[in-house]
C-alpha positions as CSV (number, residue, x, y, z in Angstrom):
1,M,111.5,84.0,84.0
2,R,115.2,83.5,84.8
3,S,118.3,85.2,83.6
4,T,120.5,83.0,81.4
5,K,124.3,82.6,81.8
6,R,126.9,82.1,79.0
7,K,130.5,81.4,79.5
8,V,132.9,83.5,77.4
9,G,136.5,82.9,78.0
10,S,137.1,83.4,81.8
11,Y,134.0,85.6,82.1
12,T,130.4,84.5,82.7
13,L,127.9,86.7,80.9
14,T,124.4,87.0,82.4
15,K,121.6,87.7,79.8
16,P,119.3,90.5,81.2
17,N,115.8,89.4,82.4
18,P,113.4,91.6,80.5
19,L,110.6,91.2,83.0
20,M,112.9,92.2,85.9
21,Q,114.1,95.2,83.9
22,R,110.6,96.3,83.3
23,A,109.6,96.0,86.9
24,T,112.8,97.8,87.9
25,R,111.9,100.8,85.6
26,I,108.4,101.0,87.1
27,V,109.6,100.9,90.6
28,R,112.1,103.6,89.9
29,G,109.5,105.7,88.4
30,V,111.1,105.8,84.9
31,G,108.7,103.3,83.2
32,T,107.3,104.3,79.7
33,F,103.6,103.9,79.0
34,D,104.3,100.6,77.3
35,D,106.0,99.3,80.5
36,R,103.0,100.4,82.6
37,F,100.1,99.5,80.4
38,V,99.4,95.7,80.6
39,P,96.4,94.5,78.4
40,N,97.4,90.8,78.8
41,H,96.5,89.3,82.1
42,D,98.9,86.5,82.1
43,E,101.6,89.0,81.5
44,L,100.1,91.0,84.3
45,N,100.4,88.2,86.7
46,E,104.1,87.6,85.8
47,L,104.9,91.2,86.4
48,L,103.1,91.3,89.8
49,E,104.9,88.2,90.8
50,Q,108.2,90.0,89.9
51,F,107.1,93.0,92.1
52,R,106.3,90.7,95.0
53,K,109.8,89.1,94.8
54,M,111.2,92.6,95.1
55,G,109.3,93.1,98.4
56,C,106.5,95.2,97.0
57,A,102.9,95.2,97.9
58,V,100.1,95.4,95.5
59,A,97.1,97.7,95.7
60,L,94.2,97.6,93.1
61,T,91.3,99.9,92.4
62,M,88.9,99.7,89.4
63,G,86.5,101.9,87.6
64,V,85.4,103.5,84.3
65,W,87.4,106.8,84.8
66,D,85.1,108.5,82.2
67,L,85.6,112.3,81.9
68,F,88.4,112.2,84.4
69,H,88.0,114.8,87.1
70,I,89.7,116.0,90.4
71,G,87.6,113.5,92.4
72,H,89.2,110.6,90.5
73,A,92.7,111.9,91.1
74,K,92.1,112.4,94.8
75,Y,90.6,109.0,95.1
76,I,93.5,107.3,93.5
77,T,96.1,109.3,95.6
78,R,94.2,108.7,98.8
79,G,93.9,105.0,98.0
80,R,97.6,104.7,97.5
81,S,98.3,106.6,100.7
82,D,96.0,104.2,102.6
83,A,97.7,101.2,101.1
84,E,101.2,102.4,102.1
85,Q,99.9,102.8,105.7
86,L,98.4,99.3,105.7
87,C,101.7,97.7,104.3
88,P,104.5,99.6,106.2
89,K,107.1,96.7,105.7
90,A,106.6,96.7,101.9
91,E,109.5,98.2,99.9
92,R,107.0,100.0,97.8
93,V,103.3,99.9,97.0
94,I,102.5,99.1,93.3
95,M,99.3,100.9,92.5
96,V,97.2,98.9,89.9
97,I,94.3,100.6,88.1
98,G,91.8,98.5,86.3
99,V,89.9,100.3,83.6
100,D,86.5,98.9,82.4
101,V,86.7,98.5,78.5
102,D,84.2,100.3,76.4
103,K,81.9,97.2,76.0
104,L,81.7,96.6,79.7
105,T,81.1,100.4,80.4
106,R,78.1,100.2,78.1
107,E,76.8,97.2,79.9
108,R,77.3,98.9,83.3
109,K,76.4,102.5,82.5
110,G,74.2,102.4,79.5
111,P,74.5,102.7,75.6
112,T,75.7,106.4,75.7
113,R,78.8,105.6,77.8
114,P,81.7,106.0,77.9
115,I,82.1,109.5,76.6
116,V,85.9,109.0,76.4
117,P,87.1,105.8,74.7
118,E,89.2,103.2,76.6
119,D,92.5,104.0,74.7
120,E,92.4,107.6,75.9
121,R,91.4,106.7,79.5
122,Y,94.4,104.4,79.7
123,Q,96.7,107.2,78.8
124,V,95.1,109.8,81.0
125,L,95.6,107.4,84.0
126,S,99.1,106.7,83.1
127,Y,100.1,110.4,83.6
128,L,99.4,110.2,87.3
129,R,102.3,109.9,89.6
130,A,100.3,107.7,92.0
131,V,99.7,105.1,89.2
132,D,102.1,102.2,88.4
133,I,100.1,99.8,86.4
134,V,97.0,100.4,84.0
135,T,95.2,97.3,82.9
136,P,91.9,96.6,81.2
137,Q,88.9,94.9,82.9
138,Y,87.2,93.0,80.1
139,E,84.4,91.3,82.1
140,K,82.6,92.6,85.3
141,D,84.0,91.7,88.7
142,T,86.8,89.5,87.3
143,L,90.1,91.6,87.6
144,Y,90.3,91.7,91.4
145,K,90.3,87.8,91.3
146,I,93.2,87.8,88.9
147,V,95.2,90.4,90.8
148,M,94.5,89.2,94.4
149,P,95.8,92.4,95.7
150,D,97.3,93.1,99.3
151,V,94.9,96.1,99.4
152,R,91.7,96.6,97.5
153,I,90.3,100.1,97.4
154,V,86.7,100.6,96.5
155,S,84.4,103.6,96.5
156,M,81.2,104.1,98.6
157,S,79.6,105.7,95.5
158,T,79.9,102.5,93.3
159,K,76.4,100.9,93.3
160,D,77.0,97.6,91.7
161,L,79.8,96.2,93.9
162,P,79.7,92.5,95.0
163,D,79.2,92.2,98.8
164,F,82.1,93.0,100.9
165,E,82.6,89.5,102.4
166,S,83.0,88.3,98.8
167,L,85.6,91.0,98.1
168,K,87.5,90.3,101.2
169,E,88.2,86.7,99.9
170,Y,90.4,88.1,97.3
171,C,92.5,90.6,99.2
172,G,94.5,91.3,102.3
173,H,92.9,94.6,103.2
174,L,89.7,96.3,101.9
175,V,89.5,100.1,102.0
176,N,86.1,101.7,101.4
177,L,86.6,105.4,100.4
178,E,84.0,108.1,100.4
179,P,83.8,110.3,97.2
180,Q,86.8,112.6,97.2
181,A,85.1,115.6,95.5
182,E,81.6,117.0,95.1
183,T,81.6,116.5,91.4
184,S,81.1,113.2,89.6
185,T,81.2,112.1,85.9
186,S,77.4,111.5,85.9
187,A,76.8,115.0,87.3
188,R,79.0,116.5,84.6
189,I,77.2,114.7,81.9
190,R,73.7,115.8,83.2
191,R,75.0,119.4,83.4
192,V,76.2,119.2,79.8
193,A,72.9,117.8,78.7
194,I,70.9,120.5,80.7
195,D,73.0,123.3,79.4
196,G,72.7,121.9,75.8
197,A,69.0,121.6,76.0
198,S,68.7,125.1,77.5
199,E,70.7,126.6,74.7
200,L,68.7,124.6,72.0
201,G,65.5,125.9,73.7
202,D,66.7,129.5,73.5
203,L,67.7,129.2,69.9
204,V,64.3,127.6,68.9
205,Q,62.5,130.5,70.8
206,K,64.6,133.1,69.1
207,T,64.0,131.5,65.7
208,I,60.2,131.4,66.2
209,T,60.1,134.9,67.5
210,G,62.1,136.2,64.6
211,Y,59.9,134.4,62.1
212,F,56.7,135.9,63.4
213,K,58.2,139.3,63.6
214,G,59.3,139.0,60.0
215,D,55.5,138.2,59.1
216,D,54.5,141.4,60.7
C-alpha cells in the first residue's frame, strides 16, 4: 500500500499511509488494542510485510492461553528475549501471539475448554508489554505457515506439536522452551475440581449427619 501524492499550488501533499501509521504506532509502543489485534490474516500479512520493510524481525508463539498465569507471562517474555538475541541486527522484534479460537480449543483440549472465552483471552494478552500483535488461529497448525516467522517459539509441554523438522521449514530459528513455572492451566483446573468436589462432599456429609440427628 503506497502513499498517494496530490499537487496543491506549489506544494505536493502526501496522503498518509494508514498501514504504515499503524505499524509505526505499534513499533513505538503506543498502539491501541484495535491496532494490535488482527483477526484477518490477509491484513496480518500486509502488516508483517510493513514491519519487515522497517527492518523488524518477526517472532511467533501460539497457544490457548486459558486461565492466564505467571508461567504464560514468563514464557512469552523469555521467548521475546531469545528472539532478540537471535536477531541482533533487527531494528526491533515484533512479537506475534497466536490464540486458538474457542472451537479449536474444544477440538484440542476437550468439550469443557476453554474456561475463558477467546475475546477475553485476546484482551488479556494485549496488556503484556512483550506482545505486539495478537491474532486468532482458526485451524490447528496453520498460523505459523501464514506468518513464516524469523523465530518460532514452542513449549516442551505442548503434546500435539508437529515434528520439529516440519516446523523448521517455516521459520528461520526454532526455540524450544521448558515450562517457565511449576503451575499450569490444566493443574489449576484439576485443583478447582478437586476442591469443589471436596467442599460438596463435606456439605453432603453435614446434611446427612444433621438429618439423622434431627430424627433422634
